[in-house]
C-alpha positions as CSV (number, residue, x, y, z in Angstrom):
1,X,70.7,-42.8,3.1
2,X,69.1,-42.4,-0.4
3,X,65.7,-43.6,0.8
4,X,65.5,-41.5,4.0
5,X,64.1,-38.0,4.4
6,X,66.5,-35.1,4.5
7,X,65.2,-34.0,7.9
8,X,66.2,-37.4,9.3
9,X,69.6,-37.3,7.5
10,X,70.3,-33.9,9.0
11,X,70.2,-35.4,12.5
12,X,72.9,-37.9,11.6
13,X,75.5,-35.4,10.6
14,X,77.7,-33.5,13.0
15,X,77.5,-29.8,12.3
16,X,80.8,-28.2,11.2
17,X,81.4,-24.9,12.9
18,X,85.0,-23.9,12.4
19,X,86.2,-20.9,14.4
20,X,88.2,-18.9,12.0
21,X,89.2,-16.1,14.4
22,X,92.0,-18.1,16.2
23,X,93.2,-20.0,13.2
24,X,93.3,-17.4,10.4
25,X,94.9,-14.0,10.0
26,X,92.5,-11.1,9.5
27,X,92.8,-10.1,5.8
28,X,92.0,-6.7,4.4
29,X,89.0,-7.3,2.2
30,X,88.9,-5.1,-0.9
31,X,85.1,-5.0,-0.8
32,X,85.1,-3.0,2.5
33,X,85.2,0.5,0.9
34,X,82.2,-0.5,-1.3
35,X,80.4,-1.7,1.8
36,X,81.2,1.5,3.7
37,X,79.8,3.5,0.7
38,X,76.6,1.5,0.5
39,X,75.9,1.9,4.2
40,X,76.3,5.7,3.8
41,X,73.5,6.1,1.4
42,X,71.3,2.9,1.5
43,X,68.9,1.7,4.3
44,X,69.7,-2.0,3.8
45,X,72.9,-3.6,2.7
46,X,73.1,-7.4,2.1
47,X,76.5,-9.2,1.8
48,X,76.1,-12.6,0.2
49,X,78.7,-15.3,-0.4
50,X,79.7,-18.8,0.4
51,X,79.8,-19.9,4.0
52,X,83.3,-19.4,5.5
53,X,84.2,-16.8,2.8
54,X,84.7,-14.2,5.6
55,X,81.3,-12.4,5.5
56,X,80.9,-12.1,9.3
57,X,84.4,-10.7,9.8
58,X,83.8,-8.2,7.0
59,X,80.4,-6.9,8.3
60,X,81.7,-6.7,11.8
61,X,84.6,-4.5,10.6
62,X,82.1,-2.3,8.7
63,X,79.8,-2.1,11.7
64,X,82.7,-1.0,14.0
65,X,83.6,1.7,11.5
66,X,80.0,2.9,11.4
67,X,79.6,2.8,15.2
68,X,76.5,2.1,17.4
69,X,75.7,-1.3,16.0
70,X,74.0,-4.4,17.4
71,X,74.7,-8.0,16.2
72,X,72.4,-10.9,15.8
73,X,73.3,-14.3,14.3
74,X,70.5,-16.6,13.1
75,X,73.0,-19.5,13.5
76,X,72.0,-19.3,17.2
77,X,68.7,-21.2,17.9
78,X,67.3,-18.6,20.3
79,X,67.7,-15.7,17.8
80,X,66.4,-17.9,14.9
81,X,63.3,-18.9,16.8
82,X,62.5,-15.3,17.7
83,X,63.1,-14.1,14.1
84,X,60.8,-16.9,12.7
85,X,58.0,-16.6,15.3
86,X,57.7,-12.9,15.4
87,X,59.7,-11.0,12.8
88,X,58.3,-7.6,13.7
89,X,58.9,-8.1,17.4
90,X,62.4,-9.3,16.7
91,X,63.3,-6.1,15.0
92,X,61.4,-3.8,17.4
93,X,64.0,-3.7,20.1
94,X,67.0,-3.1,17.8
95,X,68.4,0.4,17.3
96,X,71.2,1.9,15.3
97,X,72.9,-0.2,12.7
98,X,71.6,-3.8,13.1
99,X,73.7,-6.6,11.8
100,X,71.8,-9.8,11.1
101,X,74.0,-12.8,10.1
102,X,72.7,-15.7,7.9
103,X,69.4,-14.0,6.8
104,X,68.5,-17.0,4.5
105,X,67.5,-18.9,7.6
106,X,64.6,-16.6,8.3
107,X,63.4,-15.1,5.0
108,X,60.2,-13.8,6.7
109,X,62.4,-11.2,8.3
110,X,62.8,-9.4,4.9
111,X,59.2,-8.2,4.6
112,X,59.4,-7.1,8.2
113,X,62.6,-5.1,7.4
114,X,60.8,-3.6,4.5
115,X,58.0,-2.3,6.7
116,X,60.5,-1.0,9.2
117,X,62.5,0.8,6.5
118,X,59.4,2.3,5.0
119,X,58.6,3.9,8.4
120,X,62.2,5.1,8.8
121,X,64.3,5.6,5.6
122,X,67.6,6.5,7.4
123,X,70.7,5.2,5.7
124,X,72.7,2.3,7.2
125,X,69.9,0.8,9.3
126,X,70.4,-2.9,8.5
127,X,73.5,-4.8,7.4
128,X,72.6,-8.4,6.5
129,X,74.6,-11.5,5.5
130,X,73.5,-14.6,3.6
131,X,75.3,-17.8,2.7
132,X,72.6,-18.3,0.1
133,X,71.5,-15.8,-2.5
134,X,68.1,-15.0,-0.9
135,X,67.1,-12.9,-3.8
136,X,66.3,-16.1,-5.7
137,X,63.8,-17.2,-3.1
138,X,60.1,-16.8,-3.9
139,X,58.7,-13.3,-3.0
140,X,62.0,-12.2,-1.5
141,X,63.4,-10.3,-4.5
142,X,60.4,-7.9,-4.4
143,X,60.5,-7.3,-0.7
144,X,63.3,-4.7,-0.6
145,X,63.5,-3.5,-4.2
146,X,64.8,0.1,-4.2
147,X,65.8,-0.2,-0.5
148,X,68.7,-2.6,-0.5
149,X,72.1,-2.9,-2.1
150,X,73.6,-6.4,-2.6
151,X,77.3,-7.0,-2.5
152,X,78.9,-10.4,-3.2
153,X,81.9,-11.5,-1.1
154,X,83.9,-14.4,-2.7
155,X,86.7,-16.3,-1.0
156,X,90.0,-14.4,-0.7
157,X,91.6,-13.1,-3.9
158,X,95.3,-13.6,-4.6
159,X,95.8,-9.9,-4.0
160,X,94.0,-10.1,-0.6
161,X,96.2,-13.0,0.4
162,X,99.2,-10.8,-0.5
163,X,97.9,-7.5,0.8
164,X,97.6,-5.9,-2.6
165,X,94.6,-4.3,-4.2
166,X,94.3,-5.7,-7.8
167,X,93.4,-3.3,-10.7
168,X,93.9,-5.8,-13.5
169,X,90.4,-5.5,-14.9
170,X,90.2,-1.7,-14.9
171,X,93.7,-1.5,-16.5
172,X,92.7,-3.9,-19.3
173,X,89.5,-1.9,-20.1
174,X,91.5,1.3,-20.2
175,X,93.7,-0.3,-22.8
176,X,96.8,-0.5,-20.6
177,X,99.0,-3.4,-21.7
178,X,99.3,-6.0,-18.8
179,X,102.8,-7.1,-17.6
180,X,104.2,-9.4,-15.0
181,X,107.5,-11.2,-14.4
182,X,106.1,-14.6,-13.7
183,X,108.0,-17.5,-12.1
184,X,105.8,-17.9,-9.1
185,X,104.5,-21.3,-8.0
186,X,101.0,-20.9,-9.4
187,X,100.1,-24.6,-9.0
188,X,100.3,-24.2,-5.2
189,X,97.9,-21.3,-5.4
190,X,95.4,-23.4,-7.4
191,X,95.1,-26.2,-4.8
192,X,95.1,-23.8,-1.9
193,X,92.1,-21.7,-3.0
194,X,90.8,-18.7,-1.2
195,X,88.7,-19.8,1.8
196,X,90.4,-18.1,4.8
197,X,90.7,-21.1,7.0
198,X,91.9,-23.5,4.3
199,X,94.4,-20.9,3.0
200,X,95.8,-20.6,6.5
201,X,96.5,-24.3,6.7
202,X,100.0,-25.1,5.4
203,X,99.6,-28.8,5.2
204,X,97.6,-30.3,2.3
205,X,96.0,-33.1,4.3
206,X,94.6,-30.5,6.7
207,X,93.2,-28.4,3.9
208,X,91.5,-31.6,2.5
209,X,90.0,-32.2,5.9
210,X,88.6,-28.7,5.9
211,X,87.0,-29.1,2.5
212,X,85.6,-32.5,3.4
213,X,83.9,-31.2,6.5
214,X,82.9,-28.1,4.7
215,X,80.9,-29.9,2.0
216,X,79.3,-32.2,4.6
217,X,78.2,-29.1,6.5
218,X,76.8,-27.4,3.5
219,X,74.8,-30.4,2.4
220,X,73.6,-31.1,6.0
221,X,72.7,-27.5,7.0
222,X,72.7,-24.8,4.4
223,X,70.8,-26.9,1.7
224,X,67.9,-27.6,4.0
225,X,67.6,-23.8,4.8
226,X,66.6,-23.0,1.3
227,X,65.3,-26.0,-0.5
228,X,63.6,-29.4,-0.1
229,X,65.9,-32.0,-1.7
230,X,64.7,-35.5,-2.6
231,X,68.1,-37.0,-3.1
232,X,70.9,-35.1,-1.2
233,X,73.4,-37.8,-2.4
234,X,72.7,-36.9,-6.0
235,X,73.3,-33.2,-5.1
236,X,76.7,-34.0,-3.8
237,X,77.5,-36.2,-6.8
238,X,76.5,-33.3,-9.0
239,X,78.9,-31.0,-7.2
240,X,81.7,-33.5,-7.6
241,X,80.9,-33.9,-11.3
242,X,81.0,-30.1,-11.7
243,X,84.4,-30.1,-10.1
244,X,85.9,-32.6,-12.6
245,X,84.2,-30.8,-15.5
246,X,84.8,-27.2,-14.3
247,X,85.1,-24.9,-17.2
248,X,83.1,-27.1,-19.6
249,X,80.0,-26.0,-21.5
250,X,76.8,-26.9,-19.7
251,X,75.0,-29.8,-21.3
252,X,71.9,-30.6,-19.3
253,X,71.0,-33.7,-21.2
254,X,74.5,-35.3,-20.8
255,X,74.6,-34.5,-17.1
256,X,71.1,-35.9,-16.7
257,X,72.1,-39.2,-18.2
258,X,75.4,-39.4,-16.2
259,X,73.7,-38.8,-12.9
260,X,70.4,-40.6,-13.7
261,X,68.4,-37.5,-12.8
262,X,65.4,-36.0,-14.7
263,X,66.5,-32.8,-16.5
264,X,64.1,-30.8,-14.5
265,X,65.6,-32.0,-11.2
266,X,69.1,-31.5,-12.6
267,X,68.4,-27.9,-13.4
268,X,66.9,-27.3,-9.9
269,X,70.0,-28.8,-8.3
270,X,72.4,-26.8,-10.4
271,X,70.5,-23.6,-9.5
272,X,70.8,-24.6,-5.8
273,X,74.6,-25.1,-6.1
274,X,74.8,-21.6,-7.7
275,X,72.5,-20.2,-5.0
276,X,74.9,-21.5,-2.4
277,X,77.9,-19.9,-4.2
278,X,79.6,-23.3,-4.8
279,X,79.4,-23.0,-8.6
280,X,79.0,-20.0,-10.9
281,X,77.9,-20.0,-14.5
282,X,79.6,-17.9,-17.1
283,X,77.2,-17.0,-19.9
284,X,78.1,-16.8,-23.6
285,X,79.0,-13.5,-25.2
286,X,77.7,-12.5,-28.6
287,X,77.7,-9.2,-30.4
288,X,73.9,-9.5,-30.8
289,X,72.7,-9.5,-27.2
290,X,69.5,-11.3,-28.2
291,X,71.5,-14.4,-29.2
292,X,73.3,-14.8,-25.9
293,X,70.6,-16.6,-24.0
294,X,70.5,-19.2,-26.8
295,X,74.1,-20.2,-26.2
296,X,75.3,-22.6,-23.5
297,X,77.1,-21.2,-20.5
298,X,80.2,-22.6,-18.9
299,X,80.1,-23.8,-15.3
300,X,83.0,-23.2,-13.0
301,X,83.5,-24.1,-9.3
302,X,83.8,-20.8,-7.4
303,X,87.0,-21.9,-5.6
304,X,89.8,-24.1,-7.0
305,X,90.9,-25.3,-3.5
306,X,87.4,-26.8,-3.2
307,X,87.6,-28.0,-6.8
308,X,90.9,-29.8,-6.2
309,X,89.6,-31.4,-3.0
310,X,86.5,-32.7,-4.7
311,X,88.4,-33.9,-7.8
312,X,91.1,-35.6,-5.7
313,X,93.9,-33.4,-7.1
314,X,97.0,-32.1,-5.4
315,X,100.2,-30.3,-6.4
316,X,101.9,-33.6,-7.1
317,X,99.1,-34.7,-9.5
318,X,99.2,-31.4,-11.3
319,X,103.0,-31.5,-11.7
320,X,103.0,-35.1,-13.0
321,X,100.0,-34.8,-15.3
322,X,100.1,-31.4,-17.0
323,X,96.9,-32.1,-18.9
324,X,95.0,-31.7,-15.6
325,X,96.2,-28.1,-15.2
326,X,94.3,-26.4,-18.0
327,X,90.7,-26.7,-16.6
328,X,91.6,-25.9,-13.0
329,X,93.7,-22.9,-14.2
330,X,90.8,-21.6,-16.3
331,X,88.5,-21.9,-13.3
332,X,91.1,-20.1,-11.1
333,X,91.3,-17.2,-13.5
334,X,87.5,-17.0,-13.8
335,X,87.2,-16.9,-10.0
336,X,89.9,-14.2,-9.7
337,X,88.1,-12.0,-12.3
338,X,84.7,-12.6,-10.5
339,X,86.3,-11.4,-7.3
340,X,87.9,-8.3,-8.8
341,X,84.7,-7.3,-10.5
342,X,83.4,-6.6,-6.9
343,X,85.7,-3.6,-6.5
344,X,86.3,-2.7,-10.1
345,X,85.4,0.8,-11.1
346,X,84.3,-0.4,-14.6
347,X,81.9,-3.1,-13.1
348,X,82.0,-5.4,-16.2
349,X,80.2,-8.6,-16.7
350,X,81.9,-11.9,-17.3
351,X,81.3,-14.1,-20.3
352,X,82.9,-16.7,-22.6
353,X,83.1,-16.7,-26.4
354,X,82.7,-19.5,-28.9
355,X,82.0,-19.4,-32.7
356,X,80.3,-22.0,-34.7
357,X,83.7,-22.9,-36.2
358,X,85.0,-23.8,-32.8
359,X,87.2,-20.7,-32.1
360,X,86.8,-19.6,-28.5
361,X,88.0,-17.3,-25.8
362,X,87.8,-18.6,-22.2
363,X,86.7,-15.3,-20.6
364,X,85.3,-12.1,-21.9
365,X,84.8,-8.9,-19.9
366,X,82.3,-6.4,-21.1
367,X,81.6,-3.1,-19.3
368,X,78.4,-1.0,-19.3
369,X,79.9,1.2,-22.0
370,X,80.2,-1.9,-24.3
371,X,84.0,-2.1,-24.2
372,X,85.2,-5.7,-24.6
373,X,88.3,-7.5,-23.4
374,X,89.2,-11.1,-24.0
375,X,91.3,-13.3,-21.7
376,X,92.5,-16.6,-22.9
377,X,94.1,-19.1,-20.4
378,X,97.1,-21.2,-21.5
379,X,98.5,-23.8,-19.1
380,X,101.9,-24.0,-20.9
381,X,105.0,-21.9,-20.3
382,X,105.2,-20.8,-23.9
383,X,102.7,-19.1,-26.2
384,X,102.5,-19.2,-30.0
385,X,100.7,-17.0,-32.5
386,X,98.1,-19.7,-33.0
387,X,97.0,-19.3,-29.4
388,X,95.5,-15.9,-30.3
389,X,93.1,-17.3,-32.9
390,X,90.1,-17.1,-30.6
391,X,91.0,-13.5,-29.5
392,X,91.3,-12.4,-33.2
393,X,87.9,-13.9,-33.9
394,X,86.5,-12.0,-30.9
395,X,88.1,-8.8,-32.1
396,X,86.6,-9.2,-35.5
397,X,83.2,-9.9,-34.0
398,X,83.3,-7.1,-31.4
399,X,84.6,-4.5,-33.9
400,X,85.4,-1.1,-32.5
401,X,84.2,-2.3,-29.0
402,X,87.2,-4.5,-28.7
403,X,89.9,-3.0,-26.5
404,X,92.5,-5.8,-26.2
405,X,93.1,-9.5,-25.8
406,X,95.4,-11.3,-23.4
407,X,96.8,-14.8,-23.2
408,X,97.7,-15.6,-19.6
409,X,100.3,-18.4,-19.3
410,X,102.5,-20.2,-16.8
411,X,105.8,-18.9,-18.2
412,X,107.8,-15.8,-17.5
413,X,107.9,-12.5,-19.3
414,X,105.4,-10.4,-21.3
415,X,105.4,-10.5,-25.1
416,X,103.3,-8.4,-27.5
417,X,101.7,-10.3,-30.4
418,X,100.6,-7.4,-32.4
419,X,98.3,-4.4,-31.7
420,X,96.0,-5.1,-28.8
421,X,97.3,-8.6,-28.2
422,X,99.6,-9.6,-25.4
423,X,100.9,-12.8,-23.8
424,X,101.8,-12.4,-20.1
425,X,102.1,-14.6,-17.0
426,X,99.1,-15.4,-14.9
427,X,100.7,-13.3,-12.1
428,X,99.5,-10.2,-14.0
429,X,96.2,-10.8,-12.3
430,X,97.6,-9.7,-8.9
431,X,101.0,-8.0,-9.7
């Protein structure tokens, strides 16, 4: 396939269109109140996130609560042709709250929506979804500036799976010491992930089948909606490489050599994977904000169920080879924090911390007030004082902005390790 055009390749692949409604329970999404609030005071709301994360179900729930809505999906050929051929005409016959699914397929609709909104600035006119971050497309980010709010829906959080609303982030930033009993089978959570359909499949082989078909669908359909790819096979290999190196510092030169890709192509492919919400980069934190851009980010897969499938890992592998647990556990915690930021009152940003001497903290939360919290991830069941070395370095660097540091581990019980330092089970994220 390497020598053929992507257009021809796309005809060779059977499109994967799973129907979640009859397979998966309807989960209460913690982003729904934020979506309701946005519709109440903003003309256009865009919900972005990975395909099959639950965007359509979420926006339909919000539209039902708002009342008087119409629904169009650009996954249907007729609607897509109409939206692409005559964007203004496509919008002209729509009244009330208009839901348009998969807006990345017809980015020309966004300027037409801007014109419509400028004529009528009523709140809650358009509710859009996108399986790609359309704000990164050329000329799109300026189209609806000041008229649109963007919300990101990640796959299900552990709290959403359990029917609990997590407040871990806000409690940490307030200075509340975290606590949890521990003792849950966390490894099973790692390989299950948060995609609603995969999470609803109790058998591991059926989850692997879902992820295999899912990646094939993304590469065959969603990629071609947003970019021209010279070597789709290399893009898939890059995704697999990101899976086995999830949580590692990004080294463009090393990845370029491994894959045999020019650095410029590699950077473009990485940006595309992030645009499709398959990977997310966690930038470095430094007390001097000007130095942050000069430091390498970490790259994580957005879902550890997908990570495990791509890396060929299952529960048995994690239980027999404990050295495999650390990276996937760190990516799991990074993903859970990214999800919780969506409904956090504090709205912090996510970083990592590393000194020239090699001391590091896996994840750092910093809110708009400058308050800083460190979260270190430990894949063992016991924690020692030496495990807090990176957090102590972060506290020294952050000074009075440092609120507290936490080591999340796979054991049981919460133990204080001095002022502002605590070891507690990973379950504190959702307990």
